[in-house]
N, C-alpha and C positions, 0 to 999 in steps of 0.2 A: 407864623403857625406853620411855616414849614422849616423854619432852625427848629421850633422846636421837637417836631419831627424829625429831622435831621440828628438831634443829638442823642433822641431816643432810639434811632436806630444804630447809633454809636455803642451806646449801652447793651443794646441786645446783644452788639456784635462781639464785644469783651464779654458779657457771659457765655455766652455759646461759644466761644474759642477757649475756654479757660476749662476742662476739662475736671479739673476737681470743682469746681463753682459748680458746674452743674449737677456732681457727684452728693455735693450738699443738698443742692435744693430739688432736684427730683428725687435720686437714690434714697436718703436718709429717709424723707417721709415715708415711703415704702417700707420700707426694712422696721419703722418704728413701729408703723400700727398694725402688720405684719406681727410685729414682737408682741406688744402690748396685749393686741388684740387674743393672741392665743399661748404665749408663755403666762404672760403677766397677767395673773387673773383670780378672782375671788372664790371660784368654784373649785368644788374638791370631786375630783372624779377619780374611778378605776382603783377606790380605797382598799386594798390587801384587808378581809377579816376574817375571825375565826368562829365558828360556830360549833355551840353545846348543848345538842338536842338530846334531853332526858324522854321528851316523850315517844317521839317519832311515829305521831298519828299523821291523816291527813289533814290538820291544819297548821303544822308545824314544818307538811313539807311544803304546801301551797305559801304559806309565810317566806319560807327558804327559796323559793325559784321564784317568786316575787320581787327579793331582796337581792336576788343575783342575777334576775333578768335587767336590774337600771342600770344605769350608764353607770351610780354614784360607786357601786359594790363591785368587786371579782371575791370569791370567796377561795381563801389561801390554804386553811385548813379545815377539817372537821375535828372537833376533838371529842372524848367518850370520857374526862373527869375534871373535876373542876381545880385539881392539882396541874393541869398542864395548860391553862389562862397565861399565869405569871409568865409562864418560862418563852409561851409562845409570844408576848407581848416583848420578852428580853432581846430574841432574836432581834426585833427593831424590825420585821417583815409585817407586822399589823397594828392597825389603828385602833381598830374596834372587836368586843367581841359582844355575841349573842346567846344570852342561855336562856333554854324552854327550860320550864317546870315541866316535871312531872305527876300526874295526868294535865294533858294541856287542853283538848276540846272538851272533854265534860266538864272542865271547871268554867269555860268561858258562859256556862249557862247559871252560874250558880252567884251568890252575893259577895262582892269582891272581884271575882273573876281571875279569868288564867293571867299569871303573872311572868314577864319575861323582863330580863336584867339585863342592862347593855352596858358594858364596860369599855371606855377609852382611856387613850394613853392621854392624859391632861398636858403632858410637856408643852404642849400647841395647842393651847386654848380658842382660841378660833377656830379652827381646826376640827378638834372634837365637840366644842357644840353644832360646828354644821354638820357632820356627820351624826350627831343625835337627832338634830331636827330632820335630818331624813330617812334616819330609820320612824319614827314618830307619823311622817308624814303617810308611808308605807303600810304602817301598823294601823294607824285611823282612816287609812284607804280601806283596808282588808275590814276592819271592825263596823264599817256602815256596811258593809255588804251582808254580813253577819245580821247584825240588828233586825230584827222583825217589829213590826208597829206594834205598839199596844204589849208589848211584852214586859214591859216595867210600869206601873203609876208614875214615876216620875224619873226624867230623864235631859240631861243636859249634853244638846249636841254641840260642839264648836265647829264651825265650816271654816276652810280656810280659801282665801281666795287673790290671788295675786295679780294686781293689776297693771298692763303694762307691759311685765315684763312675766309672763309666769310660767317661764321653765327657768327663771334667774340663771340665766346668760350674762357670763361676766360683759362681754363684747357691749351691752347696754350702759355699761355704765364706765367703760372705759375707754369706748370710742371718741364720745363728746370730748372727755380730756385729753385725749392725744391729740384730739384736734386743736384745742384752745393751746396747747403745748407746741405743736411742733409750728401752727402758724404763727405766734407770741414770736417762736424763738428764731425762726429762718426770715423771718419779716425784716422786725430789730433788727438781729448781728447782721444779715447781708448790705441793709440799705447804709447802718454804720459805718460798717467798714470799706463799703464803695465810697463814701464821703469823706472818710479819712485817710484812704489811702491818694485820693488826688489832693489833699492837705500837703500829705508826708512828701509828695512828687513832687510839688511844688505845682503843678497844673491848676488846682482850683484857682488862685489868683489871674493865671491865663483867662479862664472859662469867663469869670466873673467881670473881668473889663472888655469880655466881647459884646456884642452889639446887645444879643440878648439880656434881656432882663436877669437879677442874680436869684429872684425866686421862680425862676421858668431851668435855669439850671441844677436847682436842688429838683424840681418836680419831674425832669427827663430824667434823674437816675434815680426814683423814685417807681416810674411807671411798669417800668421792665420787670421789676420785683411783685410790683403788684400784680401785674401779668400772670409770673410764675405761681406765683399764691392761688389764684384762680383753677393754675393746671394744678397745684396740687392738693386743692380742696377737690376737684373733679376725680382724681384719681382716689381719695381716701373714701369719698363717697362710693363711687364704684368699686371697690374691696369692701370697705362695708356691709353693702349689700348684698355681693355675689361671691364673696369667700365667708367674709364672718357673720354672716343670715343679720342685720343689721336692716331691719322695714322703715323707711318713712313715712313716719301716719302722719304726719301736715305736710303743711305749702311747701312745695319744691321752692319758689319764689321767695315765699320770705323766711326760708332755710340760706337760701345764697345773699338775700337780702344784708340779712342780721351775719354773715358772716363775709361780705363786703364792709360792713361798717366796722369789723373784729380786726379787719387785716389793714385798714385805713389806718385804727388807734395804734396798730403793733409797728406799721410805717411811722407816725409820725412820733411813737417813743424811740425809734431807730436814729431816727433824726437830732430828736432832744440827745441822746447819748455822742452821737457824733460830735456835737458840740463841748460836748465835757470831754471826750480821750485826747488823748494829741497822739494816740499811736494807735496801730491795728491792732497790738496786740494789748491794747489797755482796751480799745471797743469791744475785743472778743471776751475778753475776760469780764465787762460788764455785761453785753446783751447775752453769751453762754452760762456764765455761770452766777451772774448776779442774778438774772433771770430765772432761770431752771429751778433752782432750791425754793423760793418763794413759790413759784406757781404750782411747783407740785406738793408741797405742803399745805400753803393757805386758800388756794383757790377751789377744796371740796373734790379735789381732782383723786388724790388719794385717802382723804380724812374728813370724815363730816366737819363743816365748820361751828356747826351748833357743839358737837363736843369738844372744842376747843377755849381754854380761858380766856375770859372778855377782852384782856387788852390783846392776844391776837386775833379774836373773830375782830376787832373793831382795824387792823391792820389789814386783815382780809380783804375789806374793804375798796382800800386802793388798788389793788391784784384785777388786772382789766380780764385775766384768765377766771376769774370768779362769774361776773356777770354772764360771760359769753355761753359758760359751760349752763349754767342755770337756763337760759335762753334755748339754747341747740337741744338741752334734752326736753325741753317742754316741748319745742318745735317734730322732733326727730321720734322721741317715745311715748311723746302725751299726747301729738297731734294737735296743742290749743295753736291760739290766733295769735293776732298781732296785742290784743287787748289783754292777754295774759302777761307778755310781756315786754311792751313797751318802755315800763320801765327801766328792765336792764340794755333797753337799747336806748334810750335816754343817757342813763348812767355812762354807755359806752361812747355818744357823739361828744356828750360832756368832756371826758377824757382826754378825750381827739383834740377836741379845741385847745384845750389846757398844757397836752405837750405842744402843739403848732403854737401857742402864744408862747411858749417858754423856750421853744426854739427859734424862734424869730429873733428874738429878745438875744439870746446868749450868740444868734451867728453873726449880729448887727456889732454884735460889742467886740468879738473875735476879730474881725475884718476892721 
């Protein structure tokens, strides 16, 4: 045990004295969580819109005030004729235009009701659909306030309730994905490079013929990155809660335990990569470029897995990050317990054992 602690101390000193490694290990996760949390989001805020109010009555003024006071829209200009609508869109400064018919207030009590025309720039369909949904929610809220009970013999009212993320914050979907991406890339990349570096320098053979057992040598090189990964997850959680406003609804102990399992899985994947790569450059390419694209595209982080073709859905099952994101979203956002995420954790444990088994087999063969 004393020899193991000495080897672990040696690895920590190597890492702490390498400023570039420390920048990658500590600085990169902070930059990524802030970048993905604020800049890369599916929310659409402060969109410039144009208003054509043909009625100019209290009802339309009330609606316009509500739209302007929301965080989603900024009224860029008020139009006076329909001909100005297309010209406003051609300037490229507005994304949506709202046209109120005249009369408006008196038409709300008639059959068919008052009409609002919403015109959007559909060159970006996703943004256009999002803006229309925002406007519909504001109008529906105002309409519910105006509606008096028993004013119509038949009425169908749709009530919208957003569970777990009522404000539709983008950080609720981006933070768990970033956690999975960062932990996998950092753990796998740094572990694989550290072991391959020893082999390139010819010092791995010296370590393996030392009195300490070979598997303890490998363990001593992975433990520092395990500890630094725990520091990263603590930093990410603090930034998520106090900067991005993402609450932790479930058990913090279960969240940390799930993350520890995922970190060990990522480290074991790094060990497997180190048995494949012959150089540090190859290890970096396999761990960084070879993992980043599949993780971002097939884990459900950027695109729903259910919307993918069936072959890609099948391939996504071998991505550890997919199962981690499912588990971590359940704990952080939905507040579920172990009974709901045991399957995902069991899959991660199975992947970890599989990676370790392959690493041992290939490691012995190379020696």
